[in-house]
C-alpha positions in Angstrom: 87.0 49.2 107.1 89.4 48.8 104.2 91.8 46.8 106.4 88.9 44.5 107.4 88.0 44.1 103.7 91.6 43.3 103.0 91.7 40.8 105.9 88.5 39.1 104.6 89.9 38.8 101.1 93.1 37.4 102.3 91.3 34.8 104.4 89.2 33.9 101.3 92.4 33.4 99.3 93.8 31.1 102.0 90.5 29.1 102.1 90.4 28.9 98.3 93.9 27.6 98.1 93.1 24.8 100.7 89.9 23.9 98.9 91.7 23.8 95.5 94.5 21.6 96.9 91.8 19.0 97.9 90.0 19.1 94.6 87.1 21.2 95.9 86.9 23.3 92.7 83.3 24.4 93.1 83.9 26.0 96.4 87.3 27.3 95.5 85.7 29.1 92.5 82.9 30.4 94.7 85.4 32.0 97.2 87.5 33.3 94.3 84.5 35.2 92.9 83.6 36.5 96.4 87.1 37.7 97.1 87.1 39.6 93.7 83.8 41.2 94.4 84.7 42.1 98.0 88.0 43.7 96.9 86.1 45.8 94.5 83.7 46.9 97.3 80.7 45.3 95.7 78.2 44.5 98.5 77.0 41.5 96.5 80.2 39.7 97.4 79.3 39.6 101.1 75.7 38.5 100.3 77.0 35.7 97.9 79.6 34.6 100.4 77.2 34.4 103.3 74.7 32.4 101.2 77.4 29.7 101.1 76.8 29.0 104.8 73.9 26.9 106.1 71.7 24.2 104.7 72.6 20.8 103.2 75.6 20.8 100.9 76.8 24.2 102.2 80.3 25.3 102.8 79.8 24.2 106.4 79.6 20.6 105.2 82.9 20.5 103.4 85.5 18.1 104.8 89.0 18.2 103.2 90.0 14.7 102.1 91.9 12.9 99.4 91.2 9.6 97.8 93.3 6.7 98.9 93.4 4.8 95.6 89.8 3.6 95.8 90.3 2.1 99.2 88.9 5.0 101.2 89.6 8.6 102.0 92.6 10.2 103.7 91.9 13.1 106.1 94.4 15.6 107.1 93.3 16.7 110.6 95.6 19.8 110.6 94.2 21.1 107.3 90.7 20.5 108.3 91.2 22.3 111.6 92.8 25.2 109.7 90.0 25.3 107.2 87.4 25.1 110.0 89.0 28.1 111.7 89.2 30.1 108.5 85.6 29.2 107.6 84.4 30.5 111.0 86.5 33.7 110.9 85.4 34.4 107.3 81.7 34.1 108.3 82.1 36.2 111.4 83.9 39.0 109.6 81.6 38.9 106.6 78.6 39.3 108.9 80.1 42.2 110.7 81.0 43.9 107.5 77.5 43.3 106.1 75.8 44.8 109.2 78.3 47.6 109.5 79.3 46.7 113.1 
């Protein structure tokens, strides 16, 4: 299981970096906290992480975009696809670790 915990923490680090690069500080800090707790084998890290999924305003609703000088928003499809994949993989692995599968 330690290798799965390491893998989850690394995915959280990657997602955090993407979020931070798009100014999504709230979610970046959320994932930073969870990665720290998970690395220290604190079960609350998994619970807190999984609570970020679902409901209005959740991590599932995040779209990575940058402001276009007040004209609109710029979307990077590649970064959003990468983030979406990470978000799904993080959720799946966190659920497996929480249930002990």
